[in-house]
N, C-alpha and C positions, 0 to 999 in steps of 0.2 A: 790521561788523554781525554777521558769523558768529561772531566771537570773543565778542562780548557775549552772544549767544544761548546759546553753549555755557557761558559762565560762570554765567549765571543758572539754566540747567537744572541745572548741578552744585550750585549753592546750594540749589535746591529739593529735590534728592535728599538733600542733606546735612541739611536741616531735617527731612525725613521720617525719616531715619535716627536723629536725636537724639530724635524723638518716642517711639521705642520703648525708651528707656533705662531707664525706671522699673521697679522690681520690684513684685510684689504684696505685700500686707501683711495681718497679722491685724487684727481689729477694734480690739484694744487699741493696736496700733502706729499705726493710722490716726487715733487721737486726737491724735497728735503731728504728723503730716504729712498732707497732702491726697493723694488718689489721682489718677493721670493717666488719660487715655483709654486703653482697651484697643485692641488691633489689630482687633477686630471692627468691621466697618462703619466703618472709619476714613474721615473726610471728606477731601475734596480739600485739598491743601496750597495755601493762598492767601498770597501775599506780594507786596510792592511793591518797586520800586526806582526811582531817579531817573535820568533820562537827562541828557545834557549840557545840554539846554535847561531842566532843572529840572522837567519834567513827570513826575509819578508815573504808573507803569503797573501794572496789576494782572494777575497771571498765575495761572491755576488749572491744577493738574496732579493727575490721579487716579492711583491705583495701577495701573489697567488700561492706562495708556499704556506703550508699549514703550520700553525704553531704547535710545538711539541709540549707535552705535559711535563712539568717540572715539580720537584718536591717542594713542599712548603718551606719558604725561606725564613730565616730568623729576622724578626722585626728590629728596627733601629730603636735604641733606647737612649733618649736624651739625658744628659747629666742634669744635675739640679740647676734651677734658675740662678743666673748670675746677675744680681742687681747692682744698683748704685744709689747713693743717698748723700745728702748734706747733713753733717753732724755738728750742729751749732755748739753743743757742749764741749766738743773737741777742737773747735776752731781757734785760730789765733788772729790777732788784729787789733784794731782800735775801735773808736765809736762809730766809724764810717764803713769799715770793712771787716768781714769775717772770712778768713781763708782756711778751709778745711783740708789739711794734708794727712788726715788719719787713714786714708785708704789708698795711698800712693802705691802700696804693694799690689793693689788690685788694678793698677793701671789708670787711675783717674784722679783729678783734683776737683774740688767743689768751692764755689765762691758766692758770697752774698755781699751786697754793698748798698749804701744809701747816699743819695746826692740830689740836689735840685737840677743838676745838669746831666747830660748824656755821659755814659760810662763805657769804657772799653777795658778788656782784660787781656793782658799779654802773657804768653807762656813761651819762654826762651830756653833753648838748650843748644849750646855751641853757636853755630851760625844760623840756626833755624829759629824763627819767631812766628808764632801764630797769634793773631789778634782777633778777639771776639767782641761782639756787642753783648753787654749784660744789662739786666734791668737795674734801674736806679731806685727801686722801691723796696729792696731787700729780698726780692724773689731769688732763691738760689738757682745756680746753674752748675752743670757737671760737664767737664771737658776731658778728653783722653790725654794721656801722657804718651803720645805716639812716638816719641823719640827714644823710648827704652830707658835703660838704667843710666844714671849720671846726675850731674848737678843741673838743677833747673832754677831759673829766675822768674818770679811771678810779680807782675806789676798791674795795679789798677790805675787807669788814666781817666782824668776828668776833663770834659770839654770846657774850654775857657772862652774861646771866640772862634766863630766860623768853623774851620776844620782843625783848629789847633787844640792840643790836649796837654795837660800838665799832670805830672805824677802825683797820685793821691796816696799810694801805698806801695811798698816793695818788700819782698821777702825772698830768701834763697833756701833751697832744700836739696839734700842728697837723696835721690830716689833709687830704690832697688825693687823692681817689679818681680813678682813671684814667677812669671813666665812671660814670654814675648807676646802671647795671644791675649792676655787680659784686657788691654785697651780696646780690643775688637770683639769682645764677648759681652759687653755691658752697655746699658743705655747711656746716652749722653744727650747734649743739646741738639746734636745733629741727627741722632738716631734715638728718638724719644718714645719709649714704650715702658709698660709695667707688666707685671705678671698677669694682670687682669685685662690687658689690652686685647681687643678683638683680633688683631693681627697675630698675636701670640697664640691665642686659642686656635685660630685657623691653621697656623704653622704646626701646632701639635697634632691636629687632625691629619694634616698632609703627611707628617712624619710617620704616622702609624701605618701608612701604605708602603713605607720604604724599608729596605733591608740594611742600609748603611748610609753614611753621611752623603755620599755622592748622589744616592737616590733621593735623599731629602732635598738637596739642591735642585734636582730634576723636577720634583713635585712643585717646589716653590716657584721655580723658573716658569714652568708651564702655567701655573695658576695666574701669575702676574701678567704673562703674555696674553692670556685669554680674557682677563677681566679689567685691565687698565689701559685706557687710550691716552694718547698724548694730548695735552691741553694747550692748543696753540694760542688762544686768547690770553691765558694765564702767563705763558712764556713771554708774550709781548708786553705785559704790564707788571711783571714781578718786580718788587722793590728790593733794594739792598738790605741785607739783614734778614731776609726771609728764612724761616725755619719750617720744615715740613712736619706734618702730623700723619704718621703711617696709617692710623685707623681711619682718618678722613680720606686719605687716598684710596684705601680699600673700599670704603663706603660709597664714595662718589664715582669710582672707576675712572678717574681722570687725574692727570698729574704731569709735571714737567720732569726733566731728567733727575733733579734733586729728589723729587718725590718717589720716583721709581727706585733710586739707589737707597734711600732711607727705608722704604718699605721692605725691600729685599734684605737689607742688613738687619732690620728688626726681626724679621721672621727667622732668618738663619741663625742669628746670634741667640735668639731665645731657645733654639734647639741645640745649642752647644757648638755651633760651627763658626769659627772665627771669620768675620767678614768686615772688610774695610769699605768706607765710602771714599772714593777718589775724586778729586777735582783736577782738571787739567785741560789739555788742548788736543784736538783730534784733527789731523791733516786729512785731505789737502786744503781745507778751508780754514784751518786754525780755529776751529769752533771750540769755545769754552764750554766744558761739558762735565757731567758727573756720571760715574759708573761705579761698579763694585769689583772687589777682588775677594775671593774666599779661599780658605785653606782646607785641604783634605789630604789624608794619607793614602786614600784609595787612588787607583790609576785607571786610565782608559776612557774617562768620560769626556765628551766633546760638546761644546755649546757655542753658538755664534762664532765659530771658527777658531776657538781656543781649546786646547787639550789640557786636561788636568794632569800635570806631571806629579809624580810621587814626591810628597813632602815639599811642594813648591806652592807659592801663591799663584793663583790662576785668575786671569781677568774675565769678568762677566759683565756685558753691557746689555741690560734689560731694555733700555730705552730703544735702541736701534732694533733689537730683536722683536720686541712687541709691535713695532711700527713698520716692519717689513724690510729692513735693511738686510742685504745678503752678506755673505762672508767676504766678498770682494771689496765691499765698502769698508767693512770693519777691519779687514786685513789680518796680518799675523801678529799684531800687537806693536809693530814698529811705528805705526802712525799715531799711537797714543803717547802723549807726553805728560807724565804725572807731575802735578804741581803741589797739591796738598792732600793729606789723607787724614781721615777721622774715624 
């Protein structure tokens, strides 16, 4: 009983902590996002939980209540760094294309190609096809195998005229990934970082404050909310094919939704927490947007209106949270329509 009391007191304090995450905004910026409550005269935190017999209980806690001392908790220990790489010596192809399938068990494929024209790389599994821009100078790229186990078709397409492309190379492979989380634990073109990245080092420092994976997410979430502002001029001028640089986002403190999602994914993945970057649409304005989903076995954590259920993917939208949107705008998840995940 003492353990449960401590657990839910901790959860209450955590919810109060997340409530202060939003930044203030100008009148023009508030047309895009809703404002959150300020810290002035903040109401008591009210939340419920279910006991073993299924009866819900309500607890109220005000800021005036004193914190109780607790025993030193166990620190979160991140697993070893999960990287990704292009292995030219293991790649197949011809004089124009090198396709590296040596790490498909780790949930990714790597490609390098050469051409005087623009190139695209298609990854198809069943009815799902992802099309990526790739460099035409042989610079390697890494992409996730987000479709899981099964037969994949890989195509390199070369631009011939206007927006028309012709097939330059094709290969098929049977993929068996070691576990479903591998594609979302490693660097890729959309979540680009290394073991030496500044965002990885910062994530490691934040993780030292945490007792479990949920608390790591809390630390990363709070850090990004407090340090990164939405870059409206960049959003108005971003070009097709843009790829974020998580370290740059952290250094400048500015970014668009893709930058937020990529930075969060890089920081969490580097600490062994599976994290997806999702592209899709948010109602009621059918806004094309990017956000995250993370996976944790812990329960009871709430952020931007979404509760982390045991052994379930949980949605996390840092863009709206950092820029003042409240849970009524973000909703219960039904207003998010996933289109692509990376």
